[in-house]
C-alpha positions in Angstrom: -23.6 -79.2 -25.5 -25.6 -80.9 -22.7 -24.7 -84.4 -24.0 -21.0 -83.4 -24.1 -21.1 -82.2 -20.5 -22.9 -85.4 -19.4 -20.2 -87.4 -21.2 -17.4 -85.6 -19.4 -19.0 -86.0 -16.0 -19.7 -89.7 -16.6 -16.1 -90.1 -17.6 -14.9 -88.6 -14.4 -17.3 -90.8 -12.4 -16.0 -93.9 -14.1 -12.4 -92.9 -13.5 -13.0 -92.4 -9.8 -14.9 -95.7 -9.4 -12.4 -97.7 -11.4 -9.2 -96.4 -9.8 -10.1 -94.6 -6.4 -6.5 -95.1 -5.1 -4.9 -93.4 -8.1 -7.5 -90.6 -7.8 -6.7 -90.0 -4.1 -2.9 -90.2 -4.9 -3.3 -87.5 -7.5 -5.1 -85.3 -5.0 -2.4 -85.8 -2.4 0.5 -85.1 -4.8 -1.0 -81.8 -6.0 -2.0 -80.7 -2.5 1.5 -81.5 -1.2 3.2 -79.6 -4.1 0.9 -76.6 -3.5 1.8 -76.4 0.2 5.6 -77.0 -0.5 5.8 -74.2 -3.0 4.1 -71.7 -0.6 7.4 -71.1 1.3 9.5 -69.9 -1.7 6.5 -67.9 -3.0 6.2 -66.1 0.3 10.0 -65.3 0.2 9.6 -64.1 -3.4 6.5 -61.9 -2.6 8.3 -60.5 0.4 11.3 -59.7 -1.7 9.1 -58.0 -4.3 7.4 -56.0 -1.6 10.7 -54.9 0.0 12.2 -54.0 -3.3 9.2 -52.1 -4.5 8.6 -50.2 -1.3 12.3 -49.3 -0.8 12.9 -48.0 -4.3 15.0 -49.2 -7.2 18.8 -48.7 -7.3 21.4 -48.8 -10.0 25.1 -49.4 -9.5 28.0 -49.8 -11.8 31.7 -49.2 -12.6 33.5 -46.8 -14.9 37.1 -46.3 -15.8 38.6 -43.0 -14.6 39.1 -41.5 -18.1 35.4 -42.1 -19.0 34.4 -40.7 -15.6 36.2 -37.4 -16.5 34.5 -37.3 -19.9 31.0 -38.3 -18.9 30.3 -37.5 -15.3 28.4 -34.3 -16.2 26.2 -36.2 -18.6 24.9 -38.6 -15.9 24.9 -36.0 -13.2 23.0 -33.4 -15.2 20.4 -36.0 -16.3 19.8 -37.2 -12.7 19.7 -33.7 -11.2 17.4 -32.3 -13.9 15.0 -35.2 -13.8 15.1 -36.1 -10.1 11.4 -35.4 -9.6 10.4 -37.7 -12.5 12.8 -40.5 -11.4 12.0 -40.5 -7.7 10.2 -43.3 -5.9 7.0 -42.3 -4.1 8.5 -42.8 -0.7 12.1 -41.5 -1.3 14.1 -38.8 -3.0 16.7 -39.8 -5.6 20.2 -39.9 -4.3 23.3 -40.7 -6.4 27.0 -40.3 -6.6 30.2 -41.3 -8.2 32.9 -42.6 -5.8 36.5 -41.9 -7.0 39.7 -43.2 -5.5 42.9 -41.3 -6.0 46.5 -42.0 -4.9 49.6 -39.9 -4.0 47.5 -36.7 -3.8 49.1 -33.2 -3.2 46.4 -31.4 -1.3 46.6 -28.0 0.3 44.8 -27.6 3.6 44.7 -23.9 4.7 47.6 -23.2 2.4 49.8 -26.0 3.7 50.9 -28.7 1.3 50.0 -32.3 2.3 50.6 -35.6 0.5 47.9 -38.1 1.1 48.6 -41.7 0.1 45.0 -42.3 -0.9 41.7 -40.4 -0.8 38.1 -41.3 -1.7 35.8 -38.6 -3.0 32.0 -38.8 -3.5 30.7 -36.6 -6.4 27.0 -36.1 -5.4 24.3 -35.7 -8.0 21.4 -34.6 -5.8 20.9 -32.9 -2.4 21.4 -35.1 0.6 22.1 -34.6 4.3 25.4 -32.8 3.8 25.3 -31.3 0.2 22.4 -29.0 -0.5 20.5 -28.3 -3.7 21.8 -24.8 -3.6 25.4 -26.1 -3.5 24.8 -28.1 -6.7 22.6 -25.5 -8.5 25.0 -22.6 -7.9 28.1 -24.7 -8.3 29.4 -23.6 -5.0 33.0 -24.3 -4.0 32.3 -26.4 -0.9 33.5 -29.7 0.5 32.3 -32.0 3.3 35.1 -33.7 5.1 35.1 -37.1 7.0 35.9 -36.8 10.7 38.9 -39.1 10.5 40.6 -36.8 7.9 39.5 -33.8 9.9 41.2 -35.1 13.1 44.4 -36.3 11.3 44.9 -32.9 9.5 43.2 -30.6 12.0 40.5 -29.5 9.6 37.6 -27.4 10.9 34.4 -26.0 9.4 35.2 -22.9 7.4 38.8 -24.0 6.6 39.9 -24.1 3.0 40.9 -27.4 1.3 42.4 -27.3 -2.2 41.0 -30.4 -4.0 41.3 -31.0 -7.8 42.7 -27.6 -8.2 39.8 -25.8 -6.4 39.8 -23.9 -3.1 36.8 -25.4 -1.3 35.3 -24.2 1.9 34.7 -26.9 4.5 30.9 -26.9 4.9 30.6 -29.8 7.4 32.5 -32.5 9.3 30.7 -35.8 9.2 31.3 -39.3 10.4 33.1 -40.7 7.4 36.6 -41.3 5.9 35.9 -39.4 2.5 35.6 -36.1 0.9 32.1 -35.2 -0.5 31.7 -32.6 -3.2 29.0 -31.5 -5.7 29.2 -33.5 -8.9 29.7 -30.4 -11.1 32.9 -29.4 -9.3 35.5 -28.4 -11.9 38.4 -30.8 -12.1 41.4 -28.6 -12.9 43.9 -31.0 -11.4 43.7 -34.8 -11.5 45.5 -37.3 -9.3 46.6 -40.9 -9.9 44.0 -43.6 -10.0 46.3 -46.5 -10.0 48.2 -48.2 -7.2 50.7 -51.1 -6.9 49.5 -54.0 -4.7 52.0 -55.4 -2.2 52.0 -58.7 -3.9 52.8 -57.3 -7.4 54.9 -54.8 -9.3 52.4 -53.9 -11.9 50.1 -50.9 -11.2 46.4 -51.6 -11.0 43.9 -48.9 -12.0 41.0 -48.4 -9.6 37.6 -47.9 -11.3 35.1 -45.3 -10.2 31.9 -46.5 -8.7 28.3 -45.3 -9.6 25.4 -45.7 -7.2 21.9 -44.2 -7.7 19.1 -45.1 -5.3 15.6 -44.0 -4.5 14.4 -44.5 -8.0 10.9 -45.6 -9.1 10.7 -49.1 -10.6 9.3 -48.2 -14.1 10.2 -46.0 -17.1 13.9 -46.0 -16.4 14.9 -46.8 -19.9 16.2 -43.3 -20.7 18.3 -43.2 -17.5 19.9 -46.6 -18.2 20.5 -45.4 -21.8 22.4 -42.3 -20.5 24.4 -44.5 -18.1 25.4 -47.0 -20.8 26.1 -44.1 -23.2 28.5 -42.8 -20.5 30.3 -46.2 -20.7 29.3 -47.3 -17.2 29.2 -51.0 -16.7 25.9 -51.6 -14.9 26.2 -54.3 -12.3 23.6 -57.1 -12.4 21.1 -57.1 -9.6 20.7 -60.2 -7.6 18.2 -59.8 -4.8 16.1 -61.9 -2.5 13.5 -62.1 -5.4 16.1 -63.8 -7.6 17.1 -66.4 -5.0 13.5 -67.1 -4.1 12.6 -67.4 -7.8 15.4 -69.9 -8.4 14.1 -72.0 -5.4 10.6 -71.7 -6.7 11.5 -72.8 -10.2 13.4 -75.8 -8.8 10.5 -76.8 -6.6 8.0 -76.4 -9.5 10.3 -78.5 -11.7 10.4 -81.3 -9.1 6.6 -81.0 -8.6 6.1 -81.1 -12.4 8.1 -84.4 -12.6 6.0 -86.0 -9.8 2.8 -84.7 -11.3 3.8 -86.0 -14.7 4.5 -89.4 -13.3 1.1 -89.7 -11.5 -0.7 -88.1 -14.5 0.8 -90.7 -16.9 -0.2 -93.5 -14.4 -3.7 -92.1 -14.2 -4.1 -92.0 -18.0 -2.5 -95.5 -18.3 -5.0 -96.9 -15.7 -7.9 -95.4 -17.7 -6.6 -96.5 -21.1 -9.2 -99.2 -21.4 -12.0 -96.7 -20.8 -10.6 -94.2 -23.3 -10.0 -97.0 -25.9 -13.7 -98.1 -25.5 -14.8 -94.5 -26.0 -12.7 -94.3 -29.1 -14.0 -97.6 -30.5 -17.6 -96.4 -29.9 -16.9 -93.4 -32.2 -15.8 -90.7 -29.7 -13.9 -88.0 -31.6 -10.3 -87.2 -30.6 -11.4 -83.7 -29.7 -14.2 -84.8 -27.4 -12.0 -87.4 -25.8 -9.2 -84.9 -25.3 -11.7 -82.5 -23.8 -12.9 -85.1 -21.3 -9.4 -85.9 -20.3 -8.6 -82.2 -19.8 -11.7 -81.6 -17.8 -11.0 -84.6 -15.6 -7.4 -83.4 -15.0 -8.3 -79.8 -14.3 -11.2 -80.6 -12.0 -8.8 -82.8 -9.9 -6.1 -80.1 -10.1 -8.4 -77.2 -9.1 -10.0 -79.0 -6.2 -6.5 -80.2 -5.0 -5.0 -76.7 -5.3 -8.0 -75.2 -3.5 -7.5 -77.6 -0.6 -3.8 -76.8 -0.6 -4.5 -73.1 -0.5 -7.0 -73.6 2.4 -4.4 -75.5 4.4 -1.8 -72.8 3.6 -4.3 -70.1 4.7 -4.7 -72.0 8.1 -0.9 -72.1 8.4 -0.7 -68.4 7.7 -3.2 -67.7 10.5 -1.2 -69.7 12.9 2.1 -68.0 11.9 0.6 -64.6 11.2 3.4 -62.5 12.8 6.1 -64.1 10.7 4.7 -64.3 7.2 2.0 -61.6 6.8 2.6 -59.0 4.1 -0.5 -56.6 3.9 -1.3 -55.3 0.4 0.5 -58.1 -1.4 -1.8 -61.1 -0.6 -3.2 -61.0 -4.1 0.3 -61.4 -5.7 1.0 -64.3 -3.3 -2.1 -66.2 -4.2 -1.8 -65.4 -7.9 1.7 -67.0 -8.0 0.6 -69.9 -5.7 -2.5 -70.8 -7.7 -1.3 -69.7 -11.1 2.0 -71.5 -10.9 0.4 -74.8 -9.9 -2.2 -74.6 -12.7 0.4 -73.8 -15.3 2.6 -76.6 -14.0 -0.2 -79.1 -14.2 -1.3 -77.9 -17.6 2.2 -78.2 -19.1 2.8 -81.7 -17.9 -0.6 -83.1 -18.6 -1.8 -81.6 -21.9 0.9 -83.2 -24.1 0.2 -86.6 -22.6 -3.6 -86.1 -22.8 -3.6 -85.1 -26.5 -1.2 -87.9 -27.4 -3.4 -90.4 -25.7 -6.6 -89.0 -27.2 -5.1 -89.3 -30.8 -4.1 -92.9 -30.3 -6.1 -95.5 -32.2 -7.9 -98.1 -30.3 -5.6 -100.8 -31.7 -2.7 -99.1 -30.1 -4.0 -99.9 -26.6 -2.9 -103.1 -25.0 -6.5 -103.8 -24.0 -7.5 -104.0 -27.7 -4.7 -106.0 -29.1 
């Protein structure tokens, strides 16, 4: 073991002495890539922190007929499991948003035809719908102030919505009606409309939005949502955009690292061929190349991280994220090491397996 270690360190020494310029160039390339990738990594970690601390959300669309058939399935599951699903900092809140057209609605016994209405069917208690309203299936409604002004609606008035006489519980700053999700639907209104530029009716889908969820163990909830025929919308957050930027930068860094790594190995081909001729096994030769490469990479990354740390001290108010420093440095260091490993190992093993006669120095 001692002889093998001495062999590896002597190999590094010869590489530095033989090609100091290439050695310095490798250092500079890896240091530069480490510093350059720090910016998207900071954005990614900040996005992860913001997403994790603000809770998870799910949104989607469902056609009206499926909403009528399955709204209770989702609503009951969310309401009954709200304590298990909640994020540590928030309560679960969720609702279906329904859009209806040409609606005959009675307000204090007077018939009114509304061209369009939007109604939120709320799963859990919020600022305007209480848990008691939902649990006891109370016939209540919250009315937006625009509607209240237009139709002279006041707290305590009766609004007949979906065939139910509902008592106005509150007037809020909004343009919609808000009801408990388990309100019976005894009368249904149109969900299609005809755009001005067309003669063919278009059906308006219902929207689902659930927020304040924890980030883990949501498989059952998503299964219930999919079972209810809701099309879950893909999430594209700051984390996704930062990840794409990071992958792009790592790819470009990998290409530059690969180029300088191949040049490094080519410059040391005579040394490696000599070792091979003298009986050095492919495994030991590959080990020496790997150790050389990783020592250079680790020292370079370390210098890059130190420079980045100094930058972070200078710009502390803009880029600090307490509690997530470990994740930032894990991605910064780990990403660089993995990148260097991928681009170098294949070339190293291929070079180590080559016969001495394959080298131009031994032809």
